[in-house]
C-alpha positions, 0 to 999 in steps of 0.5 A, a space after each residue: 504643339 496644340 492643334 484645333 481639329 474641328 472635324 474630330 467628332 468620335 473615337 474612330 476620328 481620334 484613332 485615325 489621327 493618332 495612327 496618321 501622326 504615328 506613321 509620320 513619327 513613331 516616337 510622337 506623343 499624341 494626346 487628343 481631346 475630343 470635347 475640345 476637338 484639339 490634338 497635342 503633339 510632341 514630335 520631332 516633325 515640323 508643323 507643316 509635316 504634321 498638318 499635311 499628315 492630318 490633311 491626308 487623313 481627312 482631318 485638316 488642322 490649324 494651330 491653336 
């Protein structure tokens, strides 16, 4: 799933996002695109859990 993360603006942001998603699902595949401010996630978790993990990390997201 592809998510728009408008508050993602630097390498620290991408690392925080990846850490939060890997904590939720250690087998998740996470690809961030800083220029587009998007995150592609392949995970067994549903969209609600992924959005909640990002929100908790300080990066609210919406599906693209």
